[in-house]
C-alpha positions as CSV (number, residue, x, y, z in Angstrom):
1,X,10.0,18.3,-11.9
2,X,7.8,21.1,-12.9
3,X,4.1,20.4,-13.8
4,X,4.7,21.5,-17.4
5,X,7.5,19.0,-17.7
6,X,5.3,16.3,-16.4
7,X,2.7,17.1,-19.0
8,X,5.3,17.1,-21.7
9,X,6.7,13.7,-20.7
10,X,3.2,12.3,-20.5
11,X,2.3,13.6,-24.0
12,X,5.5,12.4,-25.5
13,X,5.0,9.0,-23.9
14,X,1.5,8.7,-25.3
15,X,2.7,9.8,-28.7
16,X,5.3,7.1,-28.7
17,X,2.5,4.6,-28.0
18,X,0.4,5.9,-30.8
19,X,-2.4,6.7,-28.3
20,X,-4.3,9.7,-29.4
21,X,-6.9,10.7,-26.8
22,X,-7.8,8.7,-23.7
23,X,-10.6,6.2,-24.0
24,X,-13.3,5.9,-21.3
25,X,-13.7,7.8,-18.1
26,X,-10.7,8.7,-15.9
27,X,-10.2,6.7,-12.8
28,X,-7.7,8.8,-10.9
29,X,-8.2,12.3,-12.3
30,X,-9.3,13.2,-15.7
31,X,-6.4,13.1,-18.3
32,X,-7.4,16.5,-19.5
33,X,-6.2,17.9,-16.2
34,X,-2.6,16.8,-17.0
35,X,-2.5,17.2,-20.7
36,X,-4.2,15.1,-23.4
37,X,-2.8,11.6,-23.7
38,X,-1.0,11.4,-20.3
39,X,-1.2,7.6,-20.6
40,X,1.2,6.9,-17.6
41,X,-1.2,8.8,-15.2
42,X,-4.2,6.9,-16.6
43,X,-5.9,4.0,-14.9
44,X,-6.4,0.3,-15.7
45,X,-9.6,0.8,-17.7
46,X,-8.2,3.6,-19.8
47,X,-5.0,1.8,-20.6
48,X,-6.9,-1.4,-21.2
49,X,-9.2,0.5,-23.6
50,X,-6.2,1.8,-25.5
51,X,-4.8,-1.7,-25.8
52,X,-8.1,-3.1,-27.0
53,X,-8.3,-0.4,-29.6
54,X,-4.8,-1.2,-30.9
55,X,-3.5,2.2,-29.8
56,X,-1.2,0.9,-27.1
57,X,0.7,-2.3,-26.5
58,X,1.8,-3.9,-23.2
59,X,5.4,-3.7,-24.4
60,X,5.1,0.0,-25.1
61,X,3.5,0.7,-21.8
62,X,6.1,-1.2,-19.9
63,X,8.9,0.5,-21.7
64,X,7.4,3.9,-21.0
65,X,7.2,3.2,-17.3
66,X,10.7,1.8,-17.2
67,X,11.9,5.0,-18.9
68,X,10.0,7.1,-16.4
69,X,11.6,5.1,-13.5
70,X,15.0,5.9,-15.1
71,X,14.1,9.6,-15.5
72,X,12.3,10.3,-12.2
73,X,13.3,7.6,-9.8
74,X,16.9,7.1,-10.6
75,X,17.6,10.6,-12.0
76,X,15.8,13.9,-11.9
77,X,14.1,14.1,-8.5
78,X,15.6,10.8,-7.5
79,X,12.7,9.4,-5.5
80,X,14.5,6.1,-4.9
81,X,11.1,4.3,-4.8
82,X,12.0,1.3,-7.0
83,X,14.6,-1.0,-5.5
84,X,14.9,-3.2,-8.6
85,X,13.3,-3.5,-12.0
86,X,12.3,-6.9,-13.5
87,X,14.7,-8.0,-16.3
88,X,11.8,-10.2,-17.6
89,X,9.2,-7.4,-17.7
90,X,9.3,-6.7,-21.4
91,X,9.2,-10.4,-22.2
92,X,6.2,-10.8,-20.1
93,X,4.6,-7.8,-21.7
94,X,5.3,-9.2,-25.2
95,X,3.6,-12.5,-24.2
96,X,0.5,-10.6,-23.0
97,X,0.5,-8.8,-26.4
98,X,0.7,-12.1,-28.3
99,X,-2.2,-13.4,-26.2
100,X,-4.3,-10.3,-26.9
101,X,-3.6,-10.7,-30.6
102,X,-4.7,-14.3,-30.4
103,X,-8.0,-13.3,-28.8
104,X,-7.1,-14.2,-25.2
105,X,-7.6,-11.4,-22.7
106,X,-7.3,-12.7,-19.1
107,X,-9.1,-9.8,-17.5
108,X,-8.9,-6.1,-16.8
109,X,-5.2,-6.4,-15.6
110,X,-4.1,-8.0,-18.9
111,X,-0.8,-6.2,-19.9
112,X,-1.0,-3.8,-16.9
113,X,2.3,-3.1,-15.1
114,X,2.5,-3.7,-11.4
115,X,5.2,-2.8,-8.9
116,X,5.5,-5.1,-5.8
117,X,6.9,-4.2,-2.4
118,X,10.2,-6.0,-1.9
119,X,9.0,-8.3,0.9
120,X,6.7,-10.1,-1.6
121,X,8.3,-13.2,-3.1
122,X,8.7,-13.5,-6.9
123,X,10.2,-16.7,-8.4
124,X,12.2,-14.8,-11.0
125,X,15.5,-13.0,-11.4
126,X,14.7,-10.4,-8.8
127,X,15.7,-10.5,-5.1
128,X,13.1,-10.7,-2.3
129,X,14.9,-9.0,0.5
130,X,12.7,-6.9,2.8
131,X,15.3,-4.2,2.1
132,X,18.0,-6.1,4.0
133,X,21.5,-6.7,2.7
134,X,21.3,-10.1,4.4
135,X,18.9,-11.1,1.6
136,X,20.4,-9.1,-1.2
137,X,20.6,-11.3,-4.3
138,X,18.5,-14.0,-2.7
139,X,15.8,-15.2,-5.2
140,X,12.7,-16.8,-3.9
141,X,12.0,-20.4,-4.8
142,X,8.3,-19.8,-5.7
143,X,5.9,-16.9,-6.1
144,X,3.9,-15.5,-3.3
145,X,0.3,-16.6,-3.8
146,X,-0.9,-13.1,-4.6
147,X,1.9,-12.8,-7.2
148,X,0.8,-16.1,-8.8
149,X,-2.7,-14.6,-9.0
150,X,-1.5,-11.4,-10.6
151,X,0.4,-13.3,-13.2
152,X,-2.7,-15.4,-13.9
153,X,-4.7,-12.2,-14.3
154,X,-2.3,-11.0,-17.0
155,X,-0.4,-8.4,-15.0
156,X,3.2,-7.5,-15.9
157,X,5.4,-7.6,-12.9
158,X,7.5,-4.5,-13.5
159,X,9.8,-4.5,-10.4
160,X,10.1,-4.2,-6.7
161,X,9.7,-1.2,-4.5
162,X,11.8,0.0,-1.6
163,X,10.5,-0.2,1.9
164,X,11.3,0.5,5.5
165,X,13.7,-2.4,6.2
166,X,12.1,-5.5,7.7
167,X,8.8,-3.6,7.2
168,X,9.7,-1.0,9.9
169,X,10.1,-3.7,12.6
170,X,13.9,-3.3,13.1
171,X,14.4,-0.4,15.4
172,X,12.6,1.7,18.0
173,X,14.3,4.8,16.4
174,X,13.7,3.9,12.7
175,X,13.5,6.2,9.8
176,X,10.6,5.1,7.5
177,X,11.5,4.5,3.9
178,X,15.1,3.6,4.6
179,X,16.6,0.2,4.0
180,X,20.2,-1.0,3.9
181,X,19.7,-2.4,0.4
182,X,17.6,0.4,-1.1
183,X,18.6,3.6,0.8
184,X,16.0,6.4,1.5
185,X,12.8,6.8,-0.5
186,X,11.7,10.4,-0.8
187,X,8.2,12.0,-0.9
188,X,7.2,13.2,-4.4
189,X,5.3,16.2,-2.8
190,X,8.5,17.5,-1.0
191,X,11.7,15.6,-1.4
192,X,12.9,16.3,2.1
193,X,9.7,14.9,3.6
194,X,9.1,11.3,4.6
195,X,6.9,8.9,2.7
196,X,5.9,7.1,5.9
197,X,6.3,3.4,6.0
198,X,6.7,0.6,5.6
199,X,5.3,0.5,2.0
200,X,7.1,3.7,1.3
201,X,8.3,2.8,-2.2
202,X,4.9,1.6,-3.3
203,X,3.4,4.8,-2.1
204,X,5.9,7.1,-3.8
205,X,5.9,5.0,-7.0
206,X,2.1,5.1,-7.3
207,X,2.1,8.9,-6.7
208,X,4.8,9.5,-9.3
209,X,3.1,7.2,-11.9
210,X,6.1,4.8,-12.1
211,X,3.6,2.0,-12.8
212,X,-0.2,1.7,-13.2
213,X,-0.5,-0.2,-10.0
214,X,1.5,-0.9,-6.8
215,X,1.2,-3.4,-4.0
216,X,2.1,-2.8,-0.4
217,X,1.8,-4.8,2.8
218,X,0.6,-3.7,6.3
219,X,0.9,-4.9,9.8
220,X,-0.2,-1.6,11.3
221,X,-0.4,1.4,9.1
222,X,2.1,0.3,6.5
223,X,-0.4,0.7,3.6
224,X,-2.7,3.4,4.7
225,X,-0.1,5.8,6.2
226,X,2.2,6.0,3.1
227,X,-0.9,6.1,0.9
228,X,-2.1,9.2,2.9
229,X,1.4,10.8,2.9
230,X,1.8,10.3,-0.8
231,X,-1.7,11.4,-1.9
232,X,-3.0,8.0,-3.2
233,X,-5.6,5.4,-2.4
234,X,-4.7,2.5,-0.1
235,X,-6.7,-0.6,0.9
236,X,-5.8,-2.7,3.9
237,X,-8.2,-5.6,3.5
238,X,-9.7,-8.0,6.1
239,X,-7.1,-10.5,7.3
240,X,-7.6,-13.6,5.2
241,X,-9.1,-12.0,2.1
242,X,-5.6,-12.1,0.5
243,X,-3.1,-14.9,1.1
244,X,0.0,-14.1,3.2
245,X,2.0,-17.0,1.7
246,X,5.3,-15.8,0.3
247,X,5.3,-12.5,2.1
248,X,8.2,-11.9,4.5
249,X,6.3,-11.6,7.7
250,X,6.2,-9.6,10.9
251,X,3.0,-11.0,12.5
252,X,0.7,-13.5,11.0
253,X,-2.2,-12.2,13.1
254,X,-2.1,-8.8,11.4
255,X,-0.1,-9.0,8.2
256,X,-1.8,-8.5,4.9
257,X,-1.0,-7.2,1.4
258,X,-3.1,-4.6,-0.3
259,X,-3.5,-2.2,-3.2
260,X,-1.8,1.2,-3.4
261,X,-3.0,3.1,-6.5
262,X,-4.0,6.5,-7.8
263,X,-7.7,5.8,-7.8
264,X,-10.3,3.8,-5.9
265,X,-11.3,2.0,-9.2
266,X,-7.8,0.8,-9.8
267,X,-7.5,-0.4,-6.2
268,X,-10.8,-2.3,-6.5
269,X,-9.6,-4.1,-9.6
270,X,-6.2,-4.9,-8.1
271,X,-7.8,-6.2,-4.9
272,X,-10.2,-8.5,-6.9
273,X,-7.2,-9.9,-8.8
274,X,-5.3,-10.8,-5.7
275,X,-8.1,-12.1,-3.5
276,X,-8.7,-15.8,-3.2
277,X,-8.2,-18.8,-1.0
278,X,-4.8,-20.5,-0.6
279,X,-4.4,-24.0,0.9
280,X,-1.1,-22.9,2.3
281,X,-2.7,-20.0,4.3
282,X,-5.3,-21.1,6.8
283,X,-6.6,-17.6,7.3
284,X,-7.9,-17.6,3.8
285,X,-10.4,-20.4,4.7
286,X,-12.4,-17.8,6.5
287,X,-12.3,-15.6,3.4
288,X,-13.5,-18.3,1.0
289,X,-16.5,-16.9,-0.8
290,X,-16.1,-13.5,0.8
291,X,-14.5,-11.8,-2.1
292,X,-17.1,-9.6,-3.9
293,X,-17.4,-8.0,-7.3
294,X,-15.5,-4.9,-6.2
295,X,-15.9,-3.4,-9.7
296,X,-19.6,-3.5,-9.2
297,X,-19.2,-1.5,-6.0
298,X,-17.8,1.5,-7.9
299,X,-21.0,3.4,-7.8
300,X,-21.4,7.2,-7.7
301,X,-24.3,6.7,-5.2
302,X,-22.2,4.6,-2.8
303,X,-22.6,7.0,0.1
304,X,-26.4,7.4,-0.3
305,X,-28.1,6.4,2.9
306,X,-25.0,5.1,4.6
307,X,-24.7,5.8,8.3
308,X,-21.1,6.8,9.0
309,X,-19.5,7.3,12.4
310,X,-17.2,10.4,12.6
311,X,-14.7,9.0,15.0
312,X,-14.0,12.0,17.1
313,X,-11.3,10.5,19.3
314,X,-9.1,10.3,16.2
315,X,-9.3,14.0,15.6
316,X,-7.2,16.5,17.5
317,X,-3.6,15.6,16.5
318,X,-3.2,18.4,13.9
319,X,-5.5,21.5,13.7
320,X,-5.0,22.0,9.9
321,X,-5.8,18.3,9.2
322,X,-8.9,18.4,11.4
323,X,-10.1,21.6,9.6
324,X,-9.5,20.0,6.2
325,X,-11.4,16.8,7.0
326,X,-14.2,18.7,8.7
327,X,-14.7,20.3,5.3
328,X,-14.7,17.0,3.5
329,X,-17.5,15.7,5.8
330,X,-19.7,18.1,3.9
331,X,-19.0,16.2,0.7
332,X,-20.1,13.0,2.4
333,X,-23.4,14.7,3.5
334,X,-23.9,16.1,0.1
335,X,-23.7,12.6,-1.3
336,X,-26.4,11.3,1.0
337,X,-24.5,10.0,3.9
338,X,-25.9,10.3,7.4
339,X,-23.0,11.4,9.8
340,X,-23.0,10.5,13.5
341,X,-20.4,11.7,15.9
342,X,-18.9,8.7,17.8
343,X,-16.0,7.7,20.0
344,X,-14.3,4.4,19.3
345,X,-14.2,2.6,22.7
346,X,-11.2,1.1,24.5
347,X,-8.6,2.8,22.2
348,X,-5.2,2.4,23.8
349,X,-6.1,-0.8,25.8
350,X,-4.3,-2.9,23.1
351,X,-1.2,-0.8,22.5
352,X,1.1,-2.8,24.7
353,X,-0.5,-6.2,23.8
354,X,-0.2,-5.5,20.1
355,X,3.5,-5.0,20.4
356,X,3.8,-8.2,22.4
357,X,2.0,-10.1,19.7
358,X,4.2,-8.6,17.0
359,X,7.4,-9.5,18.8
360,X,6.3,-13.0,19.6
361,X,5.3,-13.8,16.1
362,X,8.2,-12.2,14.2
363,X,11.0,-14.7,14.7
364,X,9.1,-17.9,14.1
365,X,7.3,-16.4,11.1
366,X,10.6,-15.2,9.6
367,X,12.2,-18.6,10.1
368,X,9.2,-20.4,8.4
369,X,9.4,-18.0,5.4
370,X,13.2,-18.6,5.0
371,X,12.8,-22.4,5.2
372,X,10.1,-22.4,2.5
373,X,10.9,-19.6,0.1
374,X,14.7,-19.0,0.6
375,X,16.3,-22.2,2.0
376,X,19.5,-21.2,0.2
377,X,19.8,-17.8,1.9
378,X,22.9,-17.2,4.0
379,X,20.6,-16.4,7.0
380,X,18.3,-19.0,8.4
381,X,16.6,-17.3,11.3
382,X,16.4,-14.1,13.4
383,X,19.7,-14.8,15.2
384,X,21.5,-15.0,11.9
385,X,20.0,-11.7,10.7
386,X,21.0,-10.0,14.0
387,X,24.6,-11.3,13.6
388,X,24.7,-10.2,9.9
389,X,23.7,-6.7,10.9
390,X,26.4,-6.6,13.6
391,X,29.0,-7.8,11.1
392,X,27.9,-5.2,8.5
393,X,27.0,-2.4,10.9
394,X,28.5,0.4,8.8
395,X,26.1,-0.3,6.0
396,X,23.2,-1.8,7.8
397,X,23.1,0.4,11.0
398,X,24.5,3.8,10.1
399,X,21.4,5.6,11.5
400,X,19.5,3.3,13.8
401,X,20.0,-0.1,15.4
402,X,18.0,-3.3,15.7
403,X,16.2,-3.2,19.1
404,X,13.0,-4.9,17.7
405,X,15.0,-7.7,16.2
406,X,16.7,-8.3,19.5
407,X,13.5,-8.2,21.4
408,X,11.8,-10.6,19.0
409,X,14.7,-13.0,19.3
410,X,14.3,-13.0,23.1
411,X,10.6,-14.0,23.1
412,X,9.7,-17.5,24.1
413,X,7.5,-18.3,21.1
414,X,3.8,-18.8,20.3
415,X,3.1,-21.3,23.1
416,X,3.9,-18.7,25.8
417,X,1.1,-17.7,28.0
418,X,2.0,-14.0,27.7
419,X,1.6,-14.3,23.9
420,X,-1.8,-16.0,24.1
421,X,-3.1,-13.4,26.6
422,X,-1.8,-10.5,24.6
423,X,-3.5,-11.8,21.4
424,X,-6.8,-12.3,23.2
425,X,-6.6,-8.8,24.7
426,X,-5.9,-7.2,21.4
427,X,-8.8,-8.9,19.7
428,X,-11.2,-8.2,22.6
429,X,-10.6,-4.4,22.6
430,X,-10.1,-3.9,18.9
431,X,-12.9,-6.2,17.7
432,X,-15.8,-7.1,20.1
433,X,-15.4,-4.1,22.5
434,X,-14.0,-1.8,19.8
435,X,-15.1,-1.5,16.2
436,X,-17.9,-4.1,16.4
437,X,-19.3,-2.5,19.5
438,X,-19.6,1.0,18.3
439,X,-20.9,0.0,14.8
440,X,-23.6,-2.2,16.4
441,X,-24.6,0.3,19.0
442,X,-24.9,3.2,16.6
443,X,-26.1,1.1,13.6
444,X,-23.2,2.2,11.4
445,X,-21.9,1.2,8.0
446,X,-18.4,2.6,8.5
447,X,-16.2,4.8,10.6
448,X,-14.5,7.9,9.2
449,X,-11.5,9.9,10.5
450,X,-8.3,11.6,9.2
451,X,-5.9,8.8,8.2
452,X,-3.0,10.7,9.7
453,X,-0.9,13.9,9.7
454,X,1.0,15.4,6.8
455,X,4.5,14.1,5.9
456,X,7.2,15.0,8.4
457,X,10.8,15.9,7.6
458,X,13.0,12.9,7.2
459,X,15.2,13.0,10.3
460,X,18.1,10.5,11.0
461,X,18.7,12.0,14.4
462,X,15.3,11.8,16.0
463,X,13.7,9.2,13.8
464,X,10.0,9.2,12.7
465,X,7.5,11.5,14.3
466,X,3.9,10.6,13.2
467,X,1.3,13.3,13.5
468,X,-1.5,11.0,14.6
469,X,-2.8,7.9,13.0
470,X,-6.1,6.0,12.5
471,X,-4.4,2.8,11.5
472,X,-4.3,0.7,14.7
473,X,-8.0,-0.2,15.3
474,X,-8.5,-1.9,11.9
475,X,-5.0,-3.3,11.9
476,X,-5.3,-5.0,15.3
477,X,-8.8,-6.1,14.6
478,X,-7.9,-7.5,11.2
479,X,-10.7,-5.4,9.6
480,X,-10.7,-3.4,6.3
481,X,-9.5,0.2,6.0
482,X,-9.6,2.4,2.9
483,X,-7.8,5.7,2.6
484,X,-8.6,8.3,-0.1
485,X,-6.9,11.6,-0.8
486,X,-8.8,14.4,1.0
487,X,-6.7,17.4,0.1
488,X,-3.5,19.2,1.1
489,X,-2.0,20.9,4.1
490,X,0.8,23.3,3.0
491,X,1.1,21.3,-0.2
492,X,1.4,17.9,1.6
493,X,-1.3,15.3,1.0
494,X,-3.7,14.1,3.7
495,X,-6.1,11.2,3.5
496,X,-9.5,10.4,4.8
497,X,-10.2,6.9,6.1
498,X,-13.2,4.6,5.8
499,X,-13.1,1.7,8.3
500,X,-15.6,-1.1,8.6
501,X,-16.3,-4.5,10.1
502,X,-14.8,-7.8,8.8
503,X,-15.4,-8.5,5.0
504,X,-17.0,-5.1,4.4
505,X,-14.6,-4.2,1.6
506,X,-17.3,-3.8,-1.1
507,X,-19.3,-1.4,1.0
508,X,-16.2,0.7,1.9
509,X,-15.0,0.7,-1.7
510,X,-18.4,2.0,-2.7
511,X,-18.3,4.8,-0.1
512,X,-14.7,5.7,-1.0
513,X,-15.4,5.8,-4.7
514,X,-18.5,8.0,-4.3
515,X,-16.4,10.4,-2.1
516,X,-13.6,10.4,-4.7
517,X,-15.9,11.1,-7.6
518,X,-17.5,14.0,-5.7
519,X,-14.3,15.5,-4.4
520,X,-11.5,14.8,-6.9
521,X,-8.9,16.0,-4.5
522,X,-5.8,14.2,-5.8
523,X,-3.4,16.1,-8.0
524,X,0.0,14.8,-9.3
525,X,3.2,15.7,-7.5
526,X,5.6,18.3,-8.8
527,X,8.7,17.2,-6.8
528,X,9.7,20.4,-5.0
529,X,12.9,20.1,-2.9
530,X,11.0,21.4,0.1
531,X,7.8,23.1,1.2
532,X,8.0,26.9,1.3
533,X,5.5,28.4,3.7
């Protein structure tokens, strides 16, 4: 879709809502940059202000996003980011409108549409499948804890997004963004390029403004990598800040949900809505009382006086990306940050142990999820999933196999000595002798590096080929990671990452917001078929 067509659609949508100009300050990029009244590109605060002024309703907003999904995701560029829309979305939106009319506004997310990755359980008429045909049509018996919190906050669950099947833990030769149930998600910045994974649909949907907000999940890179590749903001929070209950797992020691949005401000508001203790998730006990007022962290001076370690051993994978991020370091300095060149110690010493942890935790975690949230499913455990894939190989395995599922099935379980040793090794080198060590020694508030390389061509023969990644240290440690659009390499988005110690989300959000305000690098996609050099 050409930029002028995007503007026309946005203006027409706003006109249908009766929304004259935008209220308040833009959170992603100022509406004037896209044409006055581009309500679907707007953020939570702008849309909320229009609703408060009576110029927009939750029903109208939901309808406009559903129409945009039909026009852009299912037709037009055919991004294939949304795996299913919620047949109850308009009814939920109508109820939020009735509440507003009666004087009850639940909070900033009241009436705001949200798309969820399709490994997050919703107790409604939608499936929760992790992209697998084995769970196609299987409805969860209860909401995931973060979904219950979103409903309580007044959000409108608009639908589910596609993902790399089983959160990219099926094959050693996988293609990110592909699932048996959902097919291939395409990158809005070049349709033949990959979105990265596994939160591919959430990344593409946020970039293309198919909803105000999207939610992804991450074990290692599955929020921050697609966020970087799709030119949006992603927050991978500290393990335990958000409940994992009701999310189809890979590994409980690293899994977490997180926001994927067009602005830091929207990500902060979404994170605040989802954060909170859950008696069914022991990890959230450590996070009790840790959630901060993330909206208050949205300060233009969030970088002033901050000591930031420029993590040099995560440069060097791509010359053009390095040059771009080097230029963005000047923005950080101009906003008052003190930059220190550092090297993160012991990188690589947990690569093998991380994979061992993931493989050991996958099968028991999946079985526990199925028992609690989908006891009626035709598959009960990893062995059943493997057998299903073999029986339906033409549809489930046309491009790659299931090596990771087979390896996970063969692991002896969580009591095995090799598992305990691998977990201890991962935590030692990622935490105490990794992020914690360098931040303490150099008195740092955060680490900064390129999030990863630009999007690669989707390739069913050779599989994925990442161009470097800064995801693993924070993922293995269970520490927070925020990525923000930093610019473009040959028209493809690239992110800059802010990583900190445990529970440092508020500080990182403040730094990321100050950088975003000063740089304003994000621009909406135009859906070219390919990149022309």
